[in-house]
C-alpha positions in Angstrom: 52.3 123.0 -130.0 50.0 119.8 -129.9 47.1 122.0 -130.0 48.3 123.9 -133.2 48.8 120.5 -135.0 45.4 119.0 -134.0 43.6 122.4 -135.0 45.7 122.3 -138.6 45.0 118.6 -138.9 41.2 119.2 -138.3 41.0 122.3 -140.4 42.5 120.3 -143.4 40.7 117.1 -142.8 37.6 117.9 -141.1 36.0 116.1 -138.2 34.0 113.4 -140.1 37.1 111.3 -141.1 37.9 110.9 -144.9 36.5 114.2 -146.0 38.5 116.8 -146.9 38.0 120.6 -147.4 39.4 120.5 -151.0 37.1 121.6 -153.5 35.8 119.6 -156.2 37.2 120.8 -159.4 35.8 120.9 -163.2 38.8 118.6 -163.9 37.3 116.2 -161.2 33.9 116.3 -162.6 35.1 115.6 -166.2 37.4 112.6 -165.0 34.3 111.3 -163.2 32.0 111.7 -166.1 34.7 110.1 -168.7 35.2 107.0 -166.2 31.2 106.6 -165.6 31.1 106.7 -169.3 33.6 103.9 -169.7 31.9 101.8 -167.1 28.3 102.2 -168.8 30.1 101.4 -172.2 31.7 98.4 -170.7 28.1 96.9 -169.5 26.6 97.8 -172.7 29.4 95.5 -174.8 30.9 98.6 -176.5 34.4 97.7 -175.4 36.1 100.1 -177.8 34.3 103.0 -176.7 35.2 102.0 -173.0 38.8 101.9 -173.9 38.9 104.9 -175.9 37.1 107.0 -172.8 39.9 105.2 -170.5 42.8 106.0 -172.6 43.3 109.5 -170.8 43.9 107.5 -167.5 45.2 104.1 -168.5 48.8 103.5 -170.2 51.3 100.8 -170.8 54.7 100.7 -169.2 57.8 99.9 -171.5 57.7 96.2 -169.8 53.8 96.2 -171.3 51.9 96.3 -167.9 48.7 98.1 -167.8 48.9 101.1 -165.3 46.5 103.6 -164.2 47.7 107.3 -164.0 48.7 108.1 -160.6 48.7 111.9 -160.8 45.4 114.2 -161.6 42.7 111.5 -160.5 41.0 111.9 -157.3 40.6 108.8 -155.0 37.1 108.1 -155.7 37.4 108.3 -159.4 40.4 106.2 -159.4 38.5 103.3 -157.6 35.8 103.5 -160.5 38.4 103.5 -163.1 40.4 100.5 -161.7 36.9 98.6 -161.1 36.1 99.3 -165.0 39.3 98.1 -166.1 39.0 95.0 -164.3 35.6 94.5 -165.9 36.7 95.4 -169.3 39.6 92.9 -169.0 37.5 90.4 -167.9 34.5 90.7 -170.7 37.2 90.9 -173.3 38.9 87.8 -172.0 42.4 89.2 -171.6 43.1 87.1 -168.6 47.1 87.5 -168.8 46.6 91.4 -168.4 43.7 91.1 -166.0 46.3 89.0 -163.6 49.0 91.6 -164.0 46.5 94.4 -163.4 44.7 92.8 -160.3 48.0 92.0 -158.8 48.9 95.8 -158.9 45.5 97.4 -158.1 43.5 94.9 -155.9 44.1 93.5 -152.6 42.8 91.1 -150.2 39.4 89.1 -151.1 38.7 91.3 -154.1 42.3 90.2 -155.4 41.8 86.4 -154.4 38.4 86.2 -155.9 39.4 87.7 -159.2 42.2 85.0 -159.3 39.9 82.1 -158.3 37.6 83.2 -161.5 40.5 83.4 -163.7 41.6 80.0 -162.5 38.0 78.5 -163.2 37.8 80.1 -166.3 41.0 78.7 -167.7 39.9 75.2 -166.7 42.6 75.1 -164.1 40.0 73.5 -161.9 42.1 71.9 -159.3 43.4 75.4 -158.5 40.1 76.9 -158.8 38.8 74.6 -156.4 41.8 75.1 -153.7 41.4 78.9 -154.2 37.6 78.8 -153.6 38.0 76.3 -150.8 40.6 78.7 -149.1 38.2 81.7 -149.2 35.6 79.7 -147.5 33.6 79.5 -150.6 32.5 75.7 -150.1 29.8 75.9 -152.6 31.6 77.6 -155.3 34.5 75.1 -154.9 32.2 72.2 -155.2 30.5 73.6 -158.3 34.1 74.0 -159.5 34.5 70.1 -159.2 31.1 69.3 -160.7 31.9 71.3 -163.7 35.1 69.6 -164.4 33.4 66.1 -163.8 30.6 67.1 -166.3 33.2 68.1 -168.7 35.1 64.9 -168.4 31.8 62.9 -168.6 30.8 64.8 -171.7 34.5 64.0 -173.2 35.1 67.8 -173.8 37.9 68.1 -171.1 
């Protein structure tokens, strides 16, 4: 029985780990091209175009939270879509939505770095300093303190 289970598992997933025998469909290719098009639009600063291209995959809940469609999007395209939405939210300064979206879709250091960057951009310097320091980014933490000090000297803080 164990041999059959192992054979079935190898047949479905293959020996290389992570690769499946499931074929790439035309829909997968179309999804990937739309998402990559949105990614390029963000890089060019054409945010409305990016939002339009992502509209098939991104929606808002009744509470107003931004979400990625779960069904119908393969894993790699989903990752690219998440990264593209994060970039779009960062570039357009939608910090509150970015924090909500990052909490939902990022994890580990990727999430922590995003939150540190948000704290720094919002001029919450002690919070940003602690955040960078906790991640072991001493240079970035010190730069945050120098930025705050410079702003105080210039009288803009």
